Legacy VTK file of the C-alpha trace (Angstrom):
# vtk DataFile Version 3.0
C-alpha trace
ASCII
DATASET POLYDATA
POINTS 141 float
23.855 28.630 -17.536
27.235 27.817 -16.777
28.898 23.917 -17.020
28.765 23.796 -13.285
25.287 25.222 -12.932
24.202 22.377 -15.266
26.124 19.705 -13.534
24.639 20.803 -10.428
21.112 20.939 -11.468
21.541 17.006 -13.133
22.947 16.230 -9.779
19.620 17.711 -7.864
17.379 15.708 -10.381
19.510 12.434 -9.737
19.491 12.929 -5.837
15.498 13.539 -5.782
13.862 10.452 -4.543
11.622 8.868 -7.022
8.226 7.771 -6.572
7.299 4.125 -6.055
4.791 3.643 -8.374
2.000 0.936 -6.527
-0.401 -1.329 -8.546
-3.214 -2.361 -6.520
-4.958 -5.786 -7.321
-8.207 -6.987 -5.630
-11.753 -7.689 -6.937
-13.214 -5.851 -3.877
-13.814 -2.039 -4.162
-13.759 -1.381 -0.611
-10.379 -3.063 -0.093
-9.018 -1.071 -3.338
-10.165 2.006 -1.820
-8.509 1.481 1.813
-4.971 0.223 -0.401
-5.349 3.499 -2.262
-5.509 5.334 1.109
-2.612 3.443 2.510
-0.371 4.182 -0.546
-1.249 7.963 -0.397
-0.431 8.275 3.025
2.796 6.613 2.704
5.705 9.199 1.634
7.407 7.993 -1.615
4.886 5.933 -3.064
2.200 6.740 -5.461
-0.873 4.680 -7.034
-0.098 4.014 -10.858
-3.086 2.115 -11.230
-5.604 -0.735 -10.238
-6.739 -4.020 -11.363
-9.878 -6.456 -10.215
-8.723 -9.837 -11.840
-5.286 -11.754 -12.040
-5.635 -11.299 -16.055
-6.343 -7.763 -15.581
-3.437 -7.419 -13.071
-0.931 -9.002 -15.785
-1.807 -6.699 -18.431
-1.929 -3.864 -16.507
1.385 -4.591 -15.009
2.813 -4.945 -18.381
1.520 -1.498 -19.531
2.332 0.634 -16.341
5.379 -0.982 -15.517
4.932 -0.515 -11.601
7.594 -0.976 -9.258
5.395 -2.609 -6.543
2.365 -4.569 -6.808
-0.062 -5.049 -4.001
-1.889 -8.500 -4.809
-4.903 -10.106 -3.172
-4.758 -13.885 -3.648
-8.274 -14.762 -4.276
-9.134 -13.220 -7.856
-11.617 -13.876 -10.648
-9.792 -15.667 -13.351
-6.284 -16.300 -12.787
-5.474 -16.420 -8.777
-2.994 -13.671 -7.443
-0.321 -16.088 -7.061
-0.456 -17.333 -10.733
-0.691 -13.339 -11.808
2.479 -12.925 -9.647
4.409 -15.574 -11.292
3.409 -14.149 -14.760
4.356 -10.664 -13.686
7.802 -11.379 -12.322
8.288 -13.551 -15.266
8.044 -10.759 -17.568
9.868 -8.085 -14.792
11.683 -9.935 -12.364
12.698 -6.806 -10.700
8.990 -5.925 -9.591
8.202 -6.478 -5.868
5.050 -8.092 -5.138
3.068 -8.295 -1.817
0.611 -10.997 -1.469
-2.388 -9.403 0.360
-5.418 -12.278 1.834
-7.289 -12.729 4.905
-5.633 -16.349 4.967
-3.642 -16.934 8.287
0.019 -17.758 7.480
-0.726 -21.343 8.315
-3.809 -21.546 6.010
-1.866 -19.955 2.953
-2.092 -22.150 -0.345
1.224 -23.568 -0.546
2.391 -21.948 -3.808
2.148 -18.694 -2.158
5.584 -19.048 -0.995
6.975 -20.170 -4.103
5.435 -17.782 -6.797
8.073 -15.155 -6.180
6.283 -12.638 -4.246
8.618 -10.743 -1.705
6.124 -11.263 1.100
2.986 -12.177 2.815
1.162 -9.837 4.483
-2.705 -10.261 6.128
-4.898 -7.693 5.262
-5.466 -6.419 8.715
-1.734 -5.827 9.310
-1.577 -3.649 6.019
-0.113 -0.056 6.777
2.124 2.433 5.194
4.712 1.034 7.612
4.423 -2.557 6.417
4.623 -1.361 2.514
7.682 0.680 3.358
9.313 -2.087 5.248
8.686 -4.517 2.766
9.925 -2.153 0.187
13.168 -1.286 1.835
13.940 -5.137 2.170
13.269 -6.186 -1.129
13.490 -3.133 -3.625
15.850 -3.631 -6.684
19.122 -2.356 -6.288
19.576 1.370 -7.701
LINES 1 142
141 0 1 2 3 4 5 6 7 8 9 10 11 12 13 14 15 16 17 18 19 20 21 22 23 24 25 26 27 28 29 30 31 32 33 34 35 36 37 38 39 40 41 42 43 44 45 46 47 48 49 50 51 52 53 54 55 56 57 58 59 60 61 62 63 64 65 66 67 68 69 70 71 72 73 74 75 76 77 78 79 80 81 82 83 84 85 86 87 88 89 90 91 92 93 94 95 96 97 98 99 100 101 102 103 104 105 106 107 108 109 110 111 112 113 114 115 116 117 118 119 120 121 122 123 124 125 126 127 128 129 130 131 132 133 134 135 136 137 138 139 140
C-alpha cells in the first residue's frame, strides 16, 4: 500500500463515528430490559454493561469505562446519587443521566449537585432524550 493509501485509510478510521458505550444501572430487571432496548435502537450507542446496585455501578464503571451512564436514583447499597459522585470523581468526563419516577419537584436535593448531566423521568426516557443529553454534555473530541 502506498503512503497516500495508508494516510487515506487512517483518515477513514479516524472519521468513523465511535459508538457511545453505555452502562445501565437499575435494580429492576424490567427497566434494565427497556433501557437496553432504548439504547440498542439509538444509532451510535451500545450497551457496554449493566449493574443492579450503586456499589456495583461504581465497580462496573471502573472496569468498563463507559462514556454514558443511565443511573437510577433508588438503588440498594449506595444510592444512584452517591454512585454518580463516585463515578465522576474517578472519571470526570463520563456523562451520567439520572433516571427515576420522581417528579422534578420531588427530586432529592442532592440530585442537582451530584454532577449528573441531567435528570429524566423514566416515562420520558427515549432514544431522542438519550441523543439530546449526550449531544449537550458529551466531552469534547
